[in-house]
C-alpha positions as CSV (number, residue, x, y, z in Angstrom):
1,M,18.9,12.7,-30.9
2,Q,15.8,10.7,-30.3
3,R,17.6,8.4,-27.9
4,N,18.9,11.4,-25.9
5,R,15.4,12.9,-25.9
6,R,14.0,9.7,-24.5
7,S,16.7,9.6,-21.8
8,H,15.7,13.0,-20.8
9,Y,12.0,12.0,-20.5
10,L,13.0,8.9,-18.7
11,F,14.9,10.8,-16.0
12,S,11.9,13.1,-15.6
13,I,9.5,10.2,-15.2
14,A,11.8,8.5,-12.7
15,L,12.3,11.6,-10.6
16,L,8.6,12.4,-10.6
17,T,7.6,8.9,-9.6
18,L,10.2,8.8,-6.8
19,L,9.1,12.1,-5.6
20,L,5.5,10.7,-5.4
21,S,6.6,7.5,-3.8
22,L,8.9,8.9,-1.2
23,G,7.5,12.4,-0.7
24,F,3.9,12.4,0.0
25,P,3.7,10.1,3.1
26,G,5.5,12.6,5.2
27,R,4.8,15.8,3.3
28,A,1.2,15.6,2.3
29,Q,-1.2,17.6,4.3
30,T,-3.5,15.4,6.4
31,P,-6.9,16.4,7.6
32,T,-7.0,18.2,10.9
33,E,-9.5,18.2,13.6
34,P,-11.7,21.3,14.0
35,A,-10.4,23.8,16.7
36,T,-13.7,23.8,18.5
37,P,-16.0,20.8,19.2
38,T,-19.1,20.5,17.2
39,A,-22.4,19.0,18.2
40,S,-22.8,16.9,15.0
41,P,-21.2,13.4,15.2
42,T,-18.2,12.4,13.0
43,P,-19.3,10.8,9.8
44,S,-18.4,7.1,9.5
45,L,-15.6,6.0,7.2
46,E,-18.2,4.4,5.0
47,K,-20.0,7.7,4.4
48,E,-16.6,9.5,3.9
49,F,-15.2,6.9,1.6
50,L,-15.5,8.8,-1.8
51,K,-14.6,12.1,-0.2
52,N,-11.5,10.6,1.4
53,V,-10.4,9.1,-2.0
54,L,-10.7,12.5,-3.6
55,R,-8.7,14.1,-0.7
56,D,-6.1,11.4,-1.1
57,Q,-5.6,12.0,-4.8
58,K,-5.1,15.7,-4.2
59,A,-2.4,15.0,-1.6
60,I,-0.7,12.4,-3.7
61,W,-0.5,14.5,-6.9
62,T,0.5,17.7,-5.1
63,A,3.1,16.0,-2.8
64,P,6.2,17.2,-4.8
65,F,5.2,20.7,-4.1
66,H,5.5,20.1,-0.3
67,L,9.1,19.1,-0.5
68,H,11.9,21.2,1.1
69,R,15.5,21.8,0.1
70,A,16.7,19.4,2.8
71,D,15.0,16.6,1.0
72,A,17.7,16.7,-1.7
73,K,19.7,14.3,0.5
74,W,17.4,11.5,-0.5
75,I,16.1,12.9,-3.8
76,V,19.5,12.8,-5.4
77,P,20.4,9.2,-4.3
78,A,16.9,8.0,-5.2
79,G,17.2,9.6,-8.7
80,I,20.6,8.0,-9.3
81,G,19.4,4.6,-8.2
82,G,16.3,4.9,-10.4
83,M,18.4,5.8,-13.4
84,A,20.7,2.8,-12.7
85,M,17.7,0.4,-12.7
86,F,16.3,1.9,-15.9
87,T,19.6,1.6,-17.6
88,T,20.0,-2.1,-16.7
89,D,16.4,-3.1,-17.1
90,R,16.7,-4.7,-20.5
91,I,19.8,-6.6,-19.5
92,T,18.2,-8.1,-16.3
93,G,15.0,-8.6,-18.1
94,D,16.6,-10.6,-20.9
95,E,18.5,-12.6,-18.4
96,V,15.5,-13.8,-16.4
97,G,13.6,-14.3,-19.8
98,E,15.9,-17.2,-20.5
99,F,14.3,-19.2,-17.7
100,D,10.7,-20.5,-17.8
101,R,10.4,-22.9,-15.0
102,Q,9.4,-20.3,-12.5
103,V,6.8,-18.5,-14.7
104,K,3.7,-20.7,-13.7
105,A,4.5,-20.3,-10.0
106,S,5.1,-16.6,-10.4
107,R,1.8,-16.1,-12.0
108,I,0.0,-17.9,-9.2
109,V,1.8,-15.8,-6.5
110,S,1.0,-12.6,-8.4
111,Y,-2.8,-13.3,-8.0
112,A,-2.5,-11.9,-4.5
113,G,-1.6,-8.6,-5.9
114,S,-4.4,-8.3,-8.5
115,I,-7.3,-6.0,-7.9
116,Y,-9.5,-9.0,-7.4
117,G,-7.2,-10.6,-4.8
118,G,-6.8,-7.4,-2.9
119,G,-10.4,-6.5,-3.2
120,A,-11.4,-9.9,-1.7
121,M,-9.0,-9.4,1.1
122,A,-10.3,-5.9,1.9
123,A,-13.9,-7.3,1.7
124,T,-13.1,-10.1,4.0
125,F,-11.7,-7.8,6.7
126,Y,-14.7,-5.5,6.4
127,L,-17.4,-8.1,6.5
128,V,-15.8,-10.1,9.4
129,G,-15.4,-6.9,11.3
130,R,-19.1,-5.9,10.8
131,K,-20.3,-9.4,11.7
132,T,-18.1,-9.7,14.8
133,K,-18.3,-6.0,15.8
134,N,-14.5,-5.8,15.6
135,A,-13.7,-2.2,14.9
136,R,-10.1,-2.8,13.9
137,A,-11.0,-5.5,11.2
138,R,-13.8,-3.3,9.9
139,E,-11.4,-0.2,9.6
140,T,-8.7,-2.4,8.0
141,G,-11.2,-3.4,5.3
142,L,-12.3,0.1,4.6
143,L,-8.8,1.7,4.6
144,S,-7.5,-1.3,2.5
145,A,-10.2,-0.7,-0.1
146,E,-9.5,3.1,-0.1
147,A,-5.7,2.4,-0.6
148,L,-6.5,-0.1,-3.4
149,V,-8.7,2.5,-5.2
150,N,-6.0,5.1,-4.8
151,G,-3.3,2.8,-6.1
152,L,-5.5,1.8,-9.1
153,I,-5.9,5.4,-10.1
154,V,-2.2,6.3,-9.7
155,S,-1.1,3.1,-11.6
156,N,-3.4,3.7,-14.5
157,A,-2.5,7.3,-14.8
158,L,1.3,6.6,-14.8
159,K,0.8,3.7,-17.3
160,A,-1.1,6.0,-19.7
161,V,1.7,8.6,-19.5
162,T,4.7,6.4,-19.7
163,Q,3.4,3.7,-22.1
164,R,6.4,1.4,-21.4
165,A,6.6,-1.8,-23.5
166,R,6.7,-5.0,-21.4
167,P,9.6,-7.5,-21.5
168,L,8.1,-9.8,-24.1
169,T,7.1,-7.3,-26.7
170,G,10.1,-7.8,-29.0
171,A,12.6,-5.2,-30.2
172,E,10.9,-2.2,-28.5
173,R,10.8,-3.9,-25.1
174,S,11.6,-1.6,-22.2
175,E,11.0,1.5,-24.3
176,F,8.8,4.3,-23.1
177,F,6.0,6.0,-25.0
178,D,5.6,2.9,-27.2
179,G,2.0,2.0,-26.4
180,G,2.8,-0.4,-23.5
181,N,1.6,-0.5,-19.9
182,S,4.6,-2.0,-18.0
183,F,5.5,1.0,-15.8
184,P,4.8,0.9,-12.9
185,S,3.8,-2.5,-11.7
186,G,0.1,-2.3,-10.7
187,H,0.3,-5.6,-8.8
188,S,3.1,-4.2,-6.7
189,I,1.2,-1.1,-5.9
190,Q,-1.9,-3.0,-4.9
191,A,0.1,-5.6,-2.8
192,W,2.2,-3.0,-0.9
193,S,-0.7,-0.6,-0.2
194,L,-2.8,-3.3,1.2
195,A,0.1,-4.8,3.2
196,T,1.0,-1.4,4.7
197,I,-2.6,-0.8,5.9
198,V,-2.7,-4.3,7.5
199,A,0.8,-3.9,9.1
200,N,-0.1,-0.5,10.6
201,E,-3.5,-1.6,11.9
202,Y,-2.0,-4.7,13.5
203,H,1.1,-2.9,14.6
204,D,1.0,-4.8,18.0
205,H,1.3,-8.2,16.1
206,R,4.7,-8.7,14.7
207,A,3.7,-11.9,13.0
208,V,0.9,-10.1,11.0
209,Q,3.3,-7.4,9.9
210,V,5.9,-9.9,8.8
211,A,3.3,-11.9,6.9
212,A,1.8,-8.9,5.2
213,Y,5.1,-7.5,3.9
214,A,6.4,-11.0,3.0
215,V,3.4,-11.5,0.7
216,A,3.8,-8.1,-0.8
217,T,7.5,-8.8,-1.5
218,A,6.6,-12.1,-3.1
219,V,4.1,-10.5,-5.3
220,S,6.6,-7.9,-6.5
221,V,9.3,-10.5,-7.2
222,S,6.9,-12.7,-9.0
223,R,6.0,-9.9,-11.4
224,F,9.7,-9.8,-12.4
225,T,10.3,-13.5,-12.5
226,G,7.0,-14.0,-14.3
227,H,8.3,-11.9,-17.3
228,Q,5.6,-9.3,-16.7
229,H,7.7,-6.3,-15.5
230,Y,11.2,-5.0,-15.2
231,I,13.0,-4.5,-11.8
232,S,12.4,-0.7,-11.9
233,D,8.7,-1.3,-12.5
234,V,8.3,-3.4,-9.4
235,V,10.6,-1.3,-7.2
236,V,8.8,2.0,-8.0
237,G,5.4,0.2,-7.8
238,S,6.3,-1.2,-4.3
239,A,7.5,2.2,-3.1
240,L,4.3,3.9,-4.4
241,G,2.1,1.2,-2.8
242,Y,3.9,1.6,0.5
243,G,3.6,5.4,0.4
244,I,-0.1,5.2,-0.5
245,G,-0.8,2.8,2.4
246,Q,1.1,5.0,4.8
247,Y,-0.7,8.1,3.8
248,V,-4.2,6.5,3.9
249,Y,-3.6,5.0,7.3
250,H,-2.2,8.1,9.0
251,A,-4.8,10.4,7.4
252,H,-7.9,8.4,8.1
253,H,-7.1,5.9,11.0
254,R,-9.4,6.4,14.0
255,A,-8.0,5.4,17.3
256,T,-10.1,2.7,19.1
257,A,-9.6,0.4,21.9
258,A,-9.6,-2.5,19.6
259,S,-6.6,-1.2,17.7
260,G,-4.5,-0.8,20.8
261,D,-4.5,3.0,20.6
262,G,-6.9,3.7,23.4
263,D,-6.4,3.6,27.2
264,N,-8.0,0.2,27.6
265,P,-5.6,-1.8,29.8
266,L,-6.7,-5.1,28.3
267,N,-5.0,-4.1,25.1
268,A,-1.7,-3.1,26.8
269,S,-0.9,-6.7,27.4
270,H,-1.2,-10.0,25.7
271,W,-2.2,-11.7,29.0
272,P,-5.9,-12.7,29.6
273,A,-7.9,-10.7,32.1
274,I,-9.7,-12.8,34.7
275,T,-12.7,-11.3,36.4
276,P,-14.7,-13.0,39.2
277,Q,-18.4,-13.5,38.7
278,Y,-20.8,-14.3,41.4
279,G,-24.5,-14.3,42.4
280,H,-24.9,-14.4,46.1
281,R,-28.7,-15.1,46.1
282,A,-28.5,-17.8,43.3
283,R,-25.4,-19.2,44.9
284,Q,-23.6,-19.0,41.5
285,Y,-19.9,-18.4,41.4
286,G,-17.3,-18.5,38.6
287,V,-14.8,-16.5,36.6
288,A,-14.9,-14.7,33.3
289,L,-11.9,-15.0,31.0
290,T,-11.3,-12.1,28.6
291,W,-8.4,-12.2,26.1
292,S,-7.9,-9.3,23.7
293,F,-5.9,-10.2,20.5
């Protein structure tokens, strides 16, 4: 009876998490611009940071209430897939637990998904953007920090509720409500939320997108091969991180010429712009080369 009860709880947790991870990027209500223009200037992202985090949390946790009946076409397969992963977690976890050679390398890779690694990356984008007056880099840093904070809140909340035992905790490994903190993978959430912000901001640079998602994938895999999480932990964590990143970007991104969203023709091409420069009286002639990247 206790095992059946746990299975029922497990299905509820899996379904709720999948709803959060897949539902809120498209269903959550995003802030709308006022119908009439106002005289006051729009507050900066720095000033709106805490307010935006609170708005994000409201959107994330209420996302399942914005689903429609048509969403059953992906909810049902996702629920079945989630249950399949949960059912086989102990088997796959025990299998990878027999190998130790990859553990050290996995732990090194996973540092990129820690709150310290992600925070350092967000801070670097922001500080470089401020220093060089690069609006895109500055916004990338701010939105990355916002996504990381949201991911940390969601991760800790779900860990506190599920209390899943980690793979190396003995007989109770993989069990829920057992005082653990395995589900979901916080490193996966952090890595994917950061990667999604970077990939969206630099949508006109395929190499940046590939690199961002490749690093996030490596972090998620490393948490499994490093004996820290089960497959379902990292898959759900990755989906949550991706969803958080998508929502934060689409809710708070501000179109600028630097991001390629404006009408500046310099950003419509990867070719440099050459402008003649001359001073007739000083008899100085030359050209100015401008390359936007």
